[in-house]
matplotlib code that plots the C-alpha trace (Angstrom):
import matplotlib.pyplot as plt

x = [-29.7, -31.1, -29.0, -30.5, -29.0, -27.3, -24.8, -21.6, -21.2, -24.9, -24.6, -21.5, -23.6, -26.5, -27.2, -26.8, -28.3, -25.7, -27.5, -30.4, -30.9, -34.1, -34.4, -35.0, -38.6, -39.3, -40.1, -37.5, -34.6, -31.3, -29.3, -25.6, -26.4, -23.2, -23.0, -20.4, -17.9, -18.0, -14.6, -16.0, -13.0, -14.6, -18.0, -19.0, -21.3, -23.9, -26.5, -30.4, -33.6, -36.2, -39.8, -41.3, -44.6, -44.9, -44.9, -48.5, -49.7, -48.2, -44.6, -42.9, -39.5, -36.3, -34.2, -30.6, -29.0, -25.4, -22.7, -19.1, -16.2, -15.2, -18.4, -20.1, -21.0, -21.4, -25.1, -26.3, -28.6, -28.2, -31.2, -32.7, -32.7, -29.7, -27.6, -24.1, -21.8, -18.1, -16.5, -13.1, -14.2, -12.6, -13.5, -14.9, -13.9, -10.3, -10.4, -7.8, -8.6, -7.9, -4.8, -6.0, -9.1, -12.6, -13.7, -17.2, -19.8, -23.3, -26.2, -29.0, -32.5, -32.6, -29.2, -25.7, -23.5, -20.2, -17.5, -17.9, -14.7, -11.6, -8.4, -5.0, -5.6, -9.3, -12.5, -13.6, -17.0, -19.0, -22.1, -24.3, -26.4, -30.1, -30.8, -27.7, -26.3, -22.8, -20.9, -18.2, -16.1, -12.8, -9.6, -6.4, -3.7, 0.0, 1.1, 3.1, 0.7, -0.6, -3.0, -4.0, -1.0, 1.5, -0.2, 0.0, 3.7, 4.7, 3.1, 4.8, 8.1, 7.6, 6.6, 9.5, 12.0, 10.4, 9.5, 6.6, 7.9, 5.9, 7.1, 4.9, 4.8, 1.6, -0.9, -2.6, -0.1, -2.7, -6.5, -8.4, -6.5, -5.1, -2.0, -2.3, -0.4, 1.6, -1.4, -4.4, -8.0, -8.9, -12.2, -12.8, -16.0, -17.2, -20.4, -22.6, -22.5, -23.8, -25.3, -25.8, -22.1, -20.1, -18.2, -18.3, -16.6, -13.2, -12.6, -11.6, -9.4, -11.1, -8.9, -5.1, -3.6, -5.7, -2.9, -4.3, -7.4, -9.9, -9.0, -12.1, -14.3, -17.6, -19.1, -22.6, -23.5, -26.1, -29.0, -27.8, -24.3, -22.6, -21.2, -19.6, -19.9, -17.4, -15.4, -11.7, -9.2, -6.9, -4.0, -4.4, -1.0, 0.1, -0.5, -4.3, -6.5, -9.9, -13.0, -14.4, -17.2, -16.2, -18.0, -16.0, -17.2, -17.3, -16.7, -13.7, -12.4, -12.9, -13.4, -15.1, -15.4, -19.0, -18.5, -15.8, -15.3, -12.4, -14.0, -16.3, -15.7, -18.4, -19.1, -21.6, -22.8, -26.1, -27.5, -31.2, -33.4, -34.1, -30.4, -30.5, -28.9, -26.5, -27.1, -24.4, -23.4, -21.4, -19.4, -17.6, -14.9, -14.8, -12.7, -10.3, -11.6, -15.1, -17.8, -17.7, -18.4, -21.5, -23.2, -26.0, -27.3, -26.2, -28.1, -26.0, -27.4, -25.5, -25.5, -24.6, -22.7, -24.9, -25.4, -27.8, -28.3, -31.4, -31.6, -30.8, -33.1, -32.3, -29.4, -30.2, -27.1, -28.2, -27.0, -28.3, -29.4, -31.8, -33.8, -37.6, -38.4, -40.0, -36.8, -39.4, -38.1, -35.1, -35.2, -32.3, -31.9, -30.6, -29.7, -32.6, -33.0, -31.7, -33.5, -32.3, -35.9, -36.2, -37.1, -38.5, -37.3, -39.9, -37.6, -40.4, -41.0, -38.3, -40.5, -38.7, -41.1, -40.3, -41.5, -41.1, -42.2, -41.0, -37.8, -36.0, -32.6, -33.2, -30.4, -30.2, -33.2, -34.4, -37.6, -39.8, -40.0, -43.8, -43.3, -45.4, -42.7, -39.3, -38.0, -35.0, -33.2, -34.7, -32.9, -33.0, -31.4, -34.2, -33.9, -31.2, -31.4, -34.4, -36.0, -39.0, -41.6, -42.4, -45.0, -43.4, -46.1, -46.3, -45.9, -44.2, -45.5, -44.8, -42.8, -44.3, -42.1, -40.8, -39.7, -36.1, -33.0, -31.4, -32.0, -35.5, -34.7, -36.6, -34.6, -33.7, -35.0, -36.5, -35.5, -36.3, -35.1, -33.9, -32.9, -31.6, -30.1, -26.4, -24.8, -25.2, -28.8, -28.7, -30.9, -29.1, -30.9, -29.9, -31.1, -31.5, -31.4, -32.7, -32.4, -35.6, -35.0, -34.2, -36.5, -36.7, -36.3, -33.5, -31.7, -29.2, -25.5, -25.0, -22.7, -22.0, -21.4, -19.9, -20.2, -17.2, -17.0, -17.5, -19.9, -22.5, -25.5, -26.3, -29.5, -29.2, -28.2, -24.7, -23.0, -19.9, -21.2, -24.2, -25.8, -28.2, -25.3, -24.7, -28.3, -28.6, -26.0, -28.1, -26.3, -28.4, -26.8, -26.8, -26.2, -25.8, -25.6, -23.8, -22.1, -20.6, -23.5, -25.5, -29.0, -29.4, -28.5, -25.1, -25.0, -24.7, -21.5, -20.3, -20.6, -17.6, -15.7, -12.0, -13.2, -13.6, -12.7, -14.3, -17.6, -18.2, -17.2, -19.8, -22.6, -21.9, -21.8, -25.0, -27.0, -25.2, -26.3, -29.9, -29.5, -28.0, -30.9, -33.5, -34.7, -34.2, -30.3, -27.8, -25.7, -22.9, -22.0, -21.3, -18.9, -17.6, -16.5, -16.2, -14.2, -12.4, -13.8, -15.6, -12.3, -10.8, -13.7, -13.1, -9.4, -10.6, -13.2, -10.4, -8.6, -11.3, -13.4, -13.2, -16.9, -16.5, -15.5, -14.0, -13.3, -12.9, -11.0, -11.2, -9.0, -8.6, -6.8, -4.3, -1.4, -3.3, 0.1, 1.5, -1.8, -2.0, 0.7, 0.3, -3.3, -4.3, -5.3, -4.1, -5.4, -9.0, -8.1, -6.4, -9.3, -10.6, -7.2, -4.4, -0.9, 1.0, 3.8, 2.0, -1.2, -0.7, -3.4, -6.2, -3.7, -2.8, -6.6, -7.9, -5.3, -6.2, -2.5, -1.9, -4.1, -2.6, -1.4, -5.1, -6.5, -7.3, -9.8, -9.0, -8.8, -8.8, -7.0, -8.0, -6.1, -5.8, -2.4, -3.9, -5.8, -4.4, -7.1, -6.0, -2.7, -1.7, 1.0, -1.7, -2.7, 1.1, 1.3, -1.5, -0.9, 2.9, 1.3, -0.6, 2.0, 4.1, 1.3, 0.3, -3.1, -4.7, -4.9, -5.0, -4.0, -5.7, -3.9, -5.1, -2.2, -4.2, -7.4, -7.9, -10.1, -12.8, -12.5, -13.9, -13.1, -15.7, -13.3, -11.7, -15.0, -15.9, -13.0, -13.1, -16.5, -15.3, -12.4, -14.9, -17.3, -14.5, -13.0, -16.4, -17.3, -13.9, -14.3, -17.9, -19.4, -16.2, -15.7, -12.4, -10.5, -11.2, -8.8, -11.0, -9.9, -8.4, -6.0]
y = [76.0, 73.4, 69.9, 66.5, 64.6, 62.0, 64.9, 64.5, 67.7, 67.1, 63.4, 63.8, 66.4, 64.0, 63.3, 59.8, 58.0, 55.8, 54.2, 54.1, 53.6, 53.5, 55.3, 53.0, 54.4, 53.8, 57.5, 58.5, 57.5, 59.0, 58.4, 59.4, 61.5, 62.2, 64.9, 67.0, 69.1, 73.0, 72.6, 69.9, 67.5, 65.4, 63.8, 64.9, 63.1, 64.5, 63.0, 63.5, 62.9, 61.0, 60.9, 57.2, 58.2, 57.4, 60.2, 59.1, 59.6, 63.2, 62.2, 65.5, 66.5, 65.4, 67.6, 67.9, 67.5, 68.0, 70.3, 70.1, 70.3, 66.9, 65.0, 62.6, 58.8, 55.8, 56.6, 55.0, 55.8, 56.1, 54.9, 58.3, 58.8, 61.0, 60.3, 59.2, 59.6, 59.7, 62.8, 64.1, 67.8, 69.6, 70.1, 73.4, 73.2, 72.9, 74.4, 71.7, 69.2, 65.5, 64.4, 60.7, 60.9, 60.5, 60.8, 60.1, 62.9, 62.9, 65.2, 65.6, 66.2, 69.8, 70.7, 71.2, 68.3, 67.9, 65.4, 62.6, 60.4, 60.3, 58.2, 58.8, 56.3, 57.7, 55.9, 53.2, 51.5, 51.8, 50.0, 50.8, 48.7, 49.3, 49.2, 50.3, 52.8, 51.4, 52.3, 50.1, 51.4, 50.1, 52.3, 51.4, 51.2, 50.7, 47.2, 48.3, 50.7, 50.0, 53.2, 56.3, 58.2, 55.6, 55.3, 59.1, 59.1, 56.2, 58.0, 61.2, 59.3, 57.8, 61.3, 63.0, 60.2, 60.4, 56.6, 55.4, 51.8, 48.9, 45.5, 42.5, 39.1, 37.9, 38.5, 40.9, 43.5, 45.7, 45.7, 47.3, 50.8, 50.8, 49.6, 47.3, 48.4, 49.6, 50.1, 47.4, 47.8, 47.0, 47.2, 49.9, 50.1, 53.6, 54.7, 57.0, 60.5, 61.6, 64.7, 67.2, 68.5, 65.7, 63.0, 59.4, 57.8, 56.3, 54.3, 50.7, 48.6, 45.3, 43.4, 44.7, 41.3, 41.3, 42.1, 41.5, 39.4, 42.3, 43.5, 44.5, 43.3, 44.7, 43.8, 43.8, 44.6, 42.6, 44.8, 45.2, 45.9, 43.0, 41.3, 42.4, 39.9, 40.4, 38.2, 37.0, 36.1, 33.0, 32.0, 28.6, 28.3, 29.5, 33.2, 32.4, 33.7, 32.3, 34.4, 33.0, 34.4, 35.4, 36.9, 39.4, 40.3, 44.1, 44.5, 42.1, 41.2, 37.4, 36.1, 32.8, 31.5, 31.1, 30.1, 28.1, 25.9, 24.8, 24.8, 28.2, 31.4, 33.5, 37.2, 39.9, 39.3, 40.7, 39.9, 39.1, 42.1, 39.5, 39.0, 34.9, 34.4, 35.8, 35.9, 35.2, 35.0, 31.6, 31.3, 28.6, 29.7, 26.8, 23.5, 23.2, 19.8, 20.0, 22.4, 26.1, 29.0, 29.0, 31.3, 31.0, 32.5, 30.9, 31.1, 30.6, 30.2, 33.1, 30.7, 27.5, 28.2, 25.7, 26.8, 25.9, 26.8, 28.7, 28.0, 24.2, 23.7, 26.8, 28.0, 31.7, 33.7, 35.8, 39.7, 42.4, 40.2, 42.2, 40.9, 41.5, 43.3, 40.2, 37.9, 35.8, 36.1, 37.3, 39.5, 39.2, 40.2, 37.6, 37.8, 35.9, 36.0, 39.3, 41.1, 41.5, 40.7, 40.7, 37.6, 36.6, 33.6, 32.4, 30.7, 28.8, 26.6, 27.7, 29.2, 31.3, 34.0, 36.6, 40.0, 41.7, 40.9, 43.6, 43.8, 46.0, 45.3, 46.0, 47.0, 48.3, 46.5, 48.4, 46.4, 48.7, 48.3, 47.4, 44.6, 46.1, 47.4, 46.9, 50.3, 49.8, 51.2, 50.1, 50.7, 48.8, 49.5, 52.1, 53.6, 54.9, 54.2, 55.7, 54.9, 52.6, 51.1, 47.4, 45.6, 43.0, 40.3, 40.6, 38.1, 39.4, 42.7, 46.3, 49.1, 52.3, 55.1, 57.6, 61.1, 60.9, 63.4, 61.6, 62.2, 61.2, 60.7, 59.9, 57.3, 57.9, 54.9, 51.6, 48.6, 45.1, 41.5, 38.9, 35.4, 32.4, 28.9, 28.3, 25.4, 23.1, 23.7, 26.3, 29.4, 32.8, 35.8, 39.6, 42.9, 45.0, 48.8, 50.3, 54.1, 56.1, 55.9, 52.2, 50.4, 48.3, 51.3, 52.7, 50.0, 50.8, 49.7, 47.6, 47.9, 44.5, 44.8, 42.0, 42.5, 42.0, 39.8, 37.2, 35.9, 38.6, 39.6, 42.3, 43.6, 47.0, 50.6, 51.5, 55.1, 54.1, 51.6, 53.6, 52.3, 55.2, 57.6, 55.4, 54.9, 58.9, 58.7, 56.0, 52.7, 49.7, 48.2, 44.3, 43.4, 39.5, 37.1, 34.2, 31.4, 32.5, 34.8, 34.4, 34.2, 31.2, 28.5, 26.6, 25.0, 28.2, 28.4, 24.6, 25.2, 27.5, 26.5, 26.8, 27.2, 31.0, 31.6, 28.9, 28.5, 32.0, 33.1, 30.6, 32.0, 35.5, 35.0, 33.0, 36.1, 38.6, 36.3, 36.7, 40.3, 40.9, 39.0, 41.7, 44.2, 47.1, 46.0, 46.8, 43.6, 45.0, 47.8, 46.3, 46.9, 45.3, 46.8, 45.3, 45.9, 43.7, 40.1, 42.0, 43.2, 39.7, 38.9, 41.7, 40.4, 36.9, 37.8, 40.0, 36.9, 34.5, 36.7, 39.6, 40.2, 43.3, 46.6, 47.9, 46.6, 48.6, 46.6, 48.5, 47.2, 43.8, 40.5, 39.7, 37.4, 35.2, 33.8, 37.2, 38.5, 35.5, 36.6, 40.2, 40.9, 42.0, 38.5, 35.8, 32.8, 33.6, 33.2, 29.8, 28.0, 27.7, 28.1, 26.8, 28.1, 28.4, 26.6, 23.5, 23.5, 25.5, 23.8, 26.1, 29.3, 27.7, 26.9, 30.4, 33.1, 35.7, 36.8, 33.3, 34.4, 37.6, 36.8, 36.5, 39.9, 42.1, 44.4, 47.9, 47.8, 50.8, 49.9, 51.5, 51.1, 53.0, 52.9, 52.8, 49.5, 46.6, 44.1, 44.0, 45.7, 48.0, 45.8, 43.6, 46.8, 47.6, 44.2, 44.1, 47.3, 46.0, 43.0, 44.7, 47.4, 44.3, 42.9, 46.1, 46.1, 49.6, 50.5, 53.1, 53.2, 55.4, 55.7, 57.3, 57.8, 58.4, 56.3, 52.6, 49.8, 52.2, 55.8, 58.0, 61.5, 63.6, 64.9, 61.7, 60.0, 62.4, 61.9, 58.2, 58.6, 61.1, 58.8, 55.7, 57.7, 59.1, 55.6, 54.1, 57.2, 56.4, 52.7, 52.1, 55.0, 55.6, 59.3, 60.7, 60.1, 63.1, 63.3, 64.4, 67.9, 67.7, 64.7]
z = [-132.9, -130.6, -131.2, -130.4, -127.5, -129.8, -130.9, -129.3, -127.6, -126.1, -125.4, -123.0, -121.1, -120.4, -116.5, -115.8, -112.6, -111.0, -108.1, -105.8, -101.9, -100.0, -96.6, -93.5, -93.2, -96.9, -97.6, -100.0, -102.2, -102.5, -106.0, -107.2, -110.2, -112.5, -114.9, -116.6, -114.6, -115.3, -116.7, -119.1, -118.5, -116.1, -114.9, -111.4, -109.1, -106.5, -104.4, -105.3, -103.4, -105.4, -104.3, -104.1, -105.3, -109.0, -111.5, -112.7, -109.3, -108.7, -107.6, -106.5, -108.9, -107.8, -105.5, -105.4, -102.1, -102.3, -104.3, -104.1, -106.5, -105.8, -106.0, -103.8, -103.7, -101.5, -100.1, -96.7, -94.0, -90.1, -88.2, -88.0, -91.7, -91.8, -95.2, -95.1, -98.2, -99.2, -100.7, -101.2, -100.4, -98.0, -94.6, -93.8, -90.1, -91.0, -94.4, -95.5, -98.4, -97.6, -99.8, -99.0, -100.9, -99.5, -96.2, -94.5, -94.7, -92.7, -94.2, -92.0, -92.6, -93.2, -92.4, -93.3, -94.5, -92.2, -92.3, -89.7, -90.1, -92.2, -92.3, -94.0, -96.3, -97.1, -96.4, -98.8, -98.5, -95.4, -94.1, -91.0, -88.4, -89.0, -85.2, -83.3, -86.1, -85.5, -88.7, -90.3, -92.9, -95.3, -95.0, -96.9, -94.3, -94.3, -93.1, -90.1, -88.8, -85.5, -85.3, -87.3, -86.1, -87.2, -90.4, -90.9, -89.9, -92.3, -95.2, -94.5, -94.5, -97.6, -99.1, -97.8, -99.1, -102.7, -102.3, -104.5, -104.7, -103.7, -102.6, -103.6, -102.2, -103.4, -106.3, -107.7, -108.4, -110.1, -110.8, -113.8, -113.6, -109.9, -108.6, -105.4, -102.3, -100.7, -98.2, -97.9, -97.0, -93.4, -91.6, -88.8, -86.9, -84.8, -82.6, -84.5, -83.8, -80.3, -81.5, -84.5, -84.0, -83.2, -85.4, -85.4, -82.2, -82.4, -85.2, -83.7, -86.2, -86.3, -88.7, -87.9, -89.4, -92.8, -95.0, -98.4, -97.4, -97.5, -101.2, -102.8, -99.9, -98.9, -95.5, -93.8, -90.1, -88.4, -87.2, -83.5, -84.9, -82.8, -86.0, -89.1, -92.0, -94.6, -97.6, -96.4, -99.2, -98.7, -100.7, -102.4, -104.3, -107.6, -106.7, -106.5, -103.6, -102.7, -101.1, -97.9, -95.7, -92.1, -89.2, -86.7, -83.4, -83.6, -79.7, -79.8, -83.2, -82.8, -86.3, -87.5, -90.9, -92.2, -95.8, -97.2, -100.1, -102.0, -105.2, -104.7, -104.2, -101.8, -101.9, -101.3, -97.9, -97.0, -93.2, -93.2, -91.2, -88.4, -88.0, -88.4, -92.0, -94.3, -98.2, -100.4, -103.8, -104.4, -107.7, -109.3, -111.6, -113.8, -114.3, -117.2, -118.1, -116.5, -116.2, -117.1, -114.7, -112.6, -110.1, -107.3, -104.3, -101.0, -97.8, -94.3, -90.9, -89.0, -85.8, -87.1, -90.5, -92.3, -95.9, -98.8, -102.4, -103.0, -106.7, -106.9, -109.8, -112.0, -114.0, -113.2, -112.1, -109.4, -108.9, -106.7, -103.9, -101.6, -98.6, -98.1, -95.0, -93.1, -93.9, -95.8, -99.2, -101.3, -104.4, -107.4, -111.0, -113.4, -117.1, -119.1, -122.8, -123.6, -120.4, -116.8, -114.8, -111.3, -109.3, -106.0, -104.0, -101.1, -98.5, -97.1, -100.2, -102.4, -105.1, -107.6, -109.3, -112.1, -111.1, -114.1, -117.6, -119.9, -121.6, -119.2, -117.5, -113.5, -110.7, -107.5, -105.7, -102.7, -101.1, -99.0, -95.3, -95.6, -97.9, -100.7, -103.1, -104.8, -105.7, -108.6, -111.5, -114.8, -118.1, -121.5, -125.0, -125.6, -122.3, -119.7, -116.0, -114.4, -110.8, -110.8, -108.3, -108.6, -106.9, -104.5, -105.2, -108.8, -111.5, -115.0, -113.9, -115.2, -113.5, -112.3, -113.3, -110.5, -111.4, -112.4, -111.9, -114.8, -118.7, -120.5, -124.0, -127.3, -129.3, -133.2, -134.2, -133.4, -131.2, -132.4, -131.8, -134.4, -133.8, -136.0, -135.7, -135.4, -137.2, -134.2, -133.9, -130.9, -131.1, -131.2, -130.8, -130.8, -130.7, -133.6, -133.5, -136.7, -137.8, -138.5, -142.3, -142.6, -145.1, -148.1, -150.4, -148.4, -146.4, -143.6, -143.5, -140.7, -137.5, -135.8, -132.1, -130.0, -126.2, -123.6, -120.7, -122.5, -119.5, -119.9, -121.8, -124.2, -122.5, -121.2, -121.8, -122.1, -121.8, -123.2, -126.2, -127.2, -130.5, -130.9, -131.7, -134.9, -135.5, -135.5, -138.3, -140.5, -139.1, -138.1, -135.1, -134.3, -130.7, -130.6, -127.5, -128.9, -127.2, -123.7, -123.3, -119.9, -119.8, -121.9, -119.5, -118.9, -122.3, -123.8, -121.8, -122.4, -126.3, -126.2, -122.8, -123.8, -127.8, -127.7, -131.1, -133.6, -131.7, -130.8, -134.6, -136.0, -134.0, -134.9, -138.5, -138.3, -136.8, -138.9, -142.1, -140.4, -140.3, -143.7, -145.3, -144.1, -146.7, -144.6, -144.2, -147.0, -146.9, -149.0, -146.4, -143.2, -140.4, -137.1, -133.7, -130.1, -127.0, -124.4, -125.3, -128.1, -129.5, -129.0, -131.4, -133.5, -134.0, -134.5, -137.3, -139.2, -139.3, -140.4, -143.1, -145.1, -145.4, -143.3, -144.9, -141.5, -138.0, -134.8, -132.0, -128.6, -125.7, -127.5, -126.6, -129.5, -128.4, -125.8, -124.5, -123.8, -122.2, -119.9, -117.6, -118.0, -117.1, -113.5, -112.1, -114.3, -111.9, -113.2, -116.9, -115.8, -114.7, -118.6, -120.6, -118.3, -118.6, -122.0, -120.6, -119.0, -121.6, -124.6, -126.6, -126.0, -126.5, -130.2, -131.0, -130.0, -130.2, -133.1, -133.4, -135.3, -138.2, -139.1, -142.3, -143.2, -142.4, -145.2, -143.5, -142.6, -138.8, -136.2, -133.0, -129.7, -126.6, -123.2, -121.5, -117.9, -119.1, -116.4, -117.2, -121.1, -120.9, -123.6, -124.9, -126.5, -128.4, -129.4, -130.7, -132.6, -134.2, -135.0, -136.6, -138.9, -139.7, -140.6, -142.8, -144.3, -143.3, -143.7, -140.1, -137.4, -133.8, -131.5, -128.1, -124.9, -122.5, -119.4, -120.1, -119.0, -120.2, -120.6, -122.4, -119.6, -119.5, -121.7, -124.1, -125.0, -125.2, -127.6, -129.8, -129.5, -131.4, -133.7, -134.8, -135.0, -137.2, -139.4, -140.0, -141.0, -143.2, -145.1, -145.6, -145.2, -147.2, -149.4, -148.1, -148.0, -144.6, -142.5, -139.4, -136.2, -135.2, -132.3, -133.1]

ax = plt.figure().add_subplot(projection="3d")
ax.plot(x, y, z, "-o")
ax.set_aspect("equal")
plt.show()
C-alpha cells in the first residue's frame, strides 16, 4: 500500500534542503540536504549539486556529491570552484576517526574528497578569501594551549584523569543544548592547498587571547585575505556581554575595532566584493523603561570605521544579508505581513525595493556574479524549502523554480488568511490551514497554534511543527501573528513589551473568535498548542479561559521567577523584564504559574531534558502544579532531546502522543497510549 507523505513513517523520511551556496563563477549551486539515516535513528546530511537553470528551461536533475556515515555540512568554495565542507567522517589516509568532531574536507571537480585540515577541538565555521583563497576556520581550543600539540596533550590529560569538570568565570555556562567550555573558539588561518594532494598550509592562531570573546562568532575575509572581520564579545558587567566587530590583520594578528556601541550588538559581518565596506546586523536588545527590540542593517567603511544605518526610514528587521557583485547594492530578507520577502537596497540613493511579491518566505540569498539574478531558498506554509532564481532587478517579482533535491509535496488541504481587529483597534492576521473536507456541511475542529520567539512571525514551512499532519487528520489549524510578532512594525512590539500575557492573550482570543465564526469551523471542538513562547502562551491561556477542550504545552515557561535565572543566557531576558529581586512587577504580571488555581483544561506537558533555553525544571514544576490542582494532565518527557525533538523516532512519538491526546479530548475517543510508550 502506498502511503501519503503526511503519514508519520513517511513524513520523517522526506529529504530536506537546509542551505544553498553559489559557486564563484555562478555556474552551480551546492546544498546540504538531510534525510533519514539507514538505521532510522537519526538524520544525515549530504551535499547535492543543483543546476542554476530553472526547471522550466530544462535545468538538469540535482546530483548527489557526497556520501558518508557521518554526513556533511558547512559548504564553501575555493577560488577554483573546489568545494570545501566540514564532516566528522574518518580520514581514509589514516583510517582513524577524528574524536574531536568535524574536520575540513575538499572536493575538487570530478575528484575524490580528501581531508585538508583538522584540529584537536574540531573545525567549526570557515570562510574563504575570494581572490587569494586564504582559509579562516574556527576551532575550540583549551585556554592554556599555545599550539596544536599542547592542545592535544591537554585534552589527553583530562581524559586520562577522568576529568569532565568545567570552571566558569563568566556567562554563559550553556547554550541551547550544549555546555560551554572548557575549550573556547579561536580563529586560525591557512593558505589553500598547493596541489591536488596537499592539505591546507599550517593553521596559524590569529586570536590566542580570545578567551570567550569568539563564542558563536562567524567571520569574513577581505577578497585578498589581508583582514579577517569578526564578532568580538566584551564583558559589560552583571555577567552580560556585548558583541563588537573587529578587523584582524591575518599576517600579524593585530586587531582593531570597527563597530562598537554600548547600546547595540553587532554581528554577521560581510565584506563587500570590492573590499571597501563591511555589512553588519546592528541589534538593540530593548530597554526596560523605553523602546522594545529593534534591528537594522549597518554599513561600515573598512578604512575609516565610519558607519551608517541602511534602513533609517524603515521598520524592517533585515536578515540573510548579501552583497551584489558590484558592491553597489545589498539584498536581504525581512518578515512582512506574514511573509518573508527579498529586498534590495541601492547604496547610491538608499532606495529600498521589494523583489518578491508572493507569499513565500525566502532565505540563503546568493547574488550571481553577473548581477542578473539572486538564487535563494523559498518556502511557505504550503511548500517546503526549494531552490529558486529571482531577477535581481525585479519589483514584486515571482520566483523561477530550479530542480530540487528536496521533497516536492501536494498539500492535503488549502491555505488561506484571516484577520480581525483586537480590542485596542490593532489589525491581527493569521494563516489558516483547512483540511480538504472542511465545509459548512462538515465543519472541522480547530487547532490554535501559537509561535515561539516571541519575536518572530508564523510565515514559513516548519519541519518540526507541521500543520498539514493535523490537516490530514481533519483539523483546521490557525497560525496567528499576535502582539510581539515581527513584520508589522515596532508598534506591534510596543503593545506587549513587558506585558506578554495579557496583551498577547487578547490578540489570540480575538483571532480565534474570527476563525470560529467561519461556517467551515466547528467552534465547539477547539484545542490549542504551542512551544517555547507558544508554550508559555499555552500555560497562560490555560489559566485564563476554559474554551479549549485540550492544550499541548511544549518546552514552556511556567514560573518566570525561576526561569529567569536558569535559562542559558539571562541578560537577554533582563532587558525586558529586569530581575525578580530588583524589579518583580513584570514577573508578577506575566507569570502563568500564578494562575494555576484557575486551570480546568486537560494539558499535555512535553519537555526535553537537554533543553537549556527553557530548562526542564519549568516542565517539571508545571507538571507538579497540575497534579496538585488535580488537572487532567500527562507529561511526555524526552531524556535525550533538547528544545526541539530532533531524532526521527522521538519526533514520530511526539506526534503520535499529541494525536492521541487530541483524539481523546476533542473527539471523545477512548485514550490510547502510543505503542512504543
